N, C-alpha and C positions, 0 to 999 in steps of 0.2 A: 575371701577365701570361700571360694564358692564350690555343688554337691546335689546328687539326684536320689530318687527313691529306690527301695529294694523291691524286687519281684517277690511274689508270694512264696515261691518254692525256696528262695534263699532264706526267707524268714523261718520257714518250717525246718530247714536244715540247721539253721542257727539254734532254734529252740531245742532241737534234738541234741546238739553238742553241749548246750548248757546243762542238760540233764545228766550228762556224763562227766562234766568237770566243773569246778567252781568258776563263777563269773569273775573275770579279771577286774581288779580294782586298783586305784592308786594307793601307794603305801601311806602317804600323808598328803593332804590337800588344804589349801587356804583359798577362801573366796572373800574378796573385799570390794567395797564400792569403788567404782572408777572415778578418778580425779582428772578432769579435762586439762590439757596442757595450756589452754588459753580460751578466752571468750570467743564464741562463734566458731570454734574449731573442734572437729572430732578426729581423733587418731586412734587406730587400733593396730595390734601387732600379735603375731603368733611365733613362738620360738620353741623348737623341739631339738634337744641335743643328745637324745639317747638315754639320759638319766633323769631329765626333768622336762616338763612342759610349762611354758609361761604364756598366758594369753591376756591381752590388755584391751579393755574397752568394748567388749561384746555384750549384747543384750541376751536375755534368757532365750529369746527366739533364735538368735544366732547360734548359741550353744546347742540348742535342740536340733537345729538344722544340721550341724556337724555330727551330733551323736546319732541321729536317726537317718542321716543321708537324704535330707529333703531340703528344698529351698526355704530359707527363712520367710520369704514372701508368701509361702503356702502354709504358714503356721498362724493360727489366730488364737486369741485369748484376751485377758485383761490388758488394757492399754499399756500399763507399766511394763509388761513383758517385752515390749518393743522399744521403750524409751529409757528405762533404767538400765545402766550398764555396770558390768562387773569385771574384776580382774581375777584370774585363777592361776595359782601356782601349785604344781603338784609333782611329787616324786614318783617316777615309774618303777614298778617292781623289777627286780633282776630277771633277765631273760625275756622280758616283754618285747613286743614288736609294735611298730607304728600302726599295723593293721588292727591292733587291739584297742587303740585309743578311743574309738567311738563307744565301745562297750564300757570302758572305764568311765567315760564321761556320762553315759547313761546312769550308771550306778551312783556317781557323785551327785548328779542333778536330782535323782529320786530321793537320795538321803538328805541333802541339805535344803532343798526347796520343797520337800514333801509334795512333790508334784503328781497330779493326776491328769491324764489326757486320754483322748481316744482318736483313732484314725478313721478317715472317711474318704470318699471320692466325690468331687464336684466338677461340674462343667464350667469352664471359664472362657471368656473371650481372650484369645491369645494372638500374638504375632508369630508366624512361622518365619524364621530367618532362612532365606533361600539364596542360591546363586542366581545372579541376573542372567538375562538371555545372552549377553555378550561375553559371559565368563568373568572370572575374578580378575581384579586389578590390584592384587596384593603380591608381595614377594614372599615366597615360602622359604623358611630358614631350615637348613638341614639339622638333624640332631647333633648336639655338641658332646663328643665323647669325653671332653675334659671338664664338663660343666660341674661335676661333683668333686673334682680332685682337691679343691681348697677347703672342703668341709668334710668332717668325719661322716661315715655312713650312719644313717638315721637322723641326720640333722636337717631341719627345715626352718626357713625364716620367711614370713610374710608380713608386710607392713602396709598400712593404708592411712591416708589423711584426707580430710575433706573440710572445706570452708567456703566462704563466699568467693575466694580466689580460685577455686577449682577443686578437682578430685585427682588423687594419685594413688595407685596400688602397685606395689612391687612384690612379685612372687618369688624373687631370687633367681639366680642363674641366668640373669639377663632378660627375664620375662617380666614385663611391666606395661602399664598404660597410664597416660595422663590425659585429663580433660581440663584444659585451661586456655584462656585467651582465644575463645571461639574455635578451638581445634582439639580433636581427639587424635592422639598418637599412641600407637602400640608397637611393641617389639616382642617377638617370640611368643605370641598369644595364640592359643588354640581357639577354635570357633565355639567350643563348649564353654570355655571361660568367658569369651567375648559376649556370647548370648546372655549368660548369667549376670554379667556386669552391666550389659547394655540396658536391661530392663529397669535399672534404677533411674534411668533418664527417660523412660517411656511411660505410657498410660496403661500398660497391661503386661502380663507375663510374656516372655519371649522364649520360644522353643527352637533350639538349633536343629534345622532340617537341611543343612547344606551338604552333608555327606563328606565334608572336608575333615581330614584327620591329622593334618600337619600343624606346624607352628608358622605364624605369619607376621611380617612387618607391614604396617599400613598406617595411613593417616587420612582424615577427612575434615573439612571445615564446615562450620554452621554459621548462620547469621548471628549478629549480636543479640537480636530479639529471641531467637530460638535457643541460643546458648543460655540466656538468662532463665528461660522457662525450664530448660533441662536441669540446671543447677537447683532450681526450686523443687523440681520433682525428686532430685537426689536427696534434698534435705527432708522432704516428706517421707521418703523411703526409709530413712534412718530414724523416723519418729520425732523430728524436730518440730517445735511449736513455732509457727510462722505468723507474722501479722496479716490482717485481712487484705491489705494492699498487695502482698506477695501472692496470696491465693487468687486474687482477681486477675493478676498478670498470668497466672497459670491457666485459669479458665478461658482467657482470651487467646491462648496459644493454639497453634495448629498441631494436632496429633500426627499429621502426615509429614512434618518437618524432618523427623529422624529418618524415616524411610527415604525421603528425597536425598538426604545427605549421604546415605549408604550407597547410593548409585555411583558415587565417586570411586568406590573400591570394588564395584562389580557385585554388590549384594542388594537384596531387596527384602522388604517386609510384606507379608500377606496376612490380612486379617482372617482369622478362623475361630472356631470354637473347638475345645478339646477337653476331655475328662482328665483331671489331674488328681493325684493323691494329695490329701491335706491332713494336717495334724491340728487338733483342737485342744487347747489347754483348758481343762475344766476347773482346776484349782491349783494354786501354788503359793508359797510364802513369799511375800515381797522382800522380807529380810531373811536371808538364809540362816540356818542354825549355826551355832558357834563352830569355829574351826577346831 
């Protein structure tokens, strides 16, 4: 479930509105340690139905990323903030809207984790995701006017699983991607979502600079060696502890492999440097206060 940073003007406007009205908060909320569904497997999920929000298997950095609209990969702090995972179940106050969820989550994290953090800006090596010279080789899918008819307004469901067998993320309404058996396949995926997910398989941040605003169906293949290295990067991305032999395989892999594979769908990666907003966790409770 992926999310970008706020411009300074928006922050000032938000601060002004907070001074005029109480900050929205969940009516009641429960935070519990995550219990994996099986060894070597990570599964996460988000469900919002208008009255409740239930989130399973996210790290503190993931929750902060959603609350402050910044990529979790641009959040730093104690190691456990990336590896320890939590489930959150909360009741939404009457009359609240999905747009208020980040503010409610900010209040919850500050209260239960006693968190202190600061914001900064740093220059990073990045990949710019660009359209290739020959143009895109993806099928654009038109908006589906009936996509929401089977679910009440304000409902959202996102689910993701990852293991040695591959990675799968389902955003609902027919939008998903899978990376398994040496193949990346996507349906109804925007380039913003694609770039944000693609960096879990890369060696640096990826910034969408394609200028493409639609949803696309596409697929590309990678070699078995590159597939293995990309899955290892994905495991490192979620904070998994891997044996030394896995890290040696990663060190021996080619960073250019992903960019080469993207040529199959008319995209390319260009190495650059760019200043990015970051969030630094200064202090937080590893065990949140009681519900």
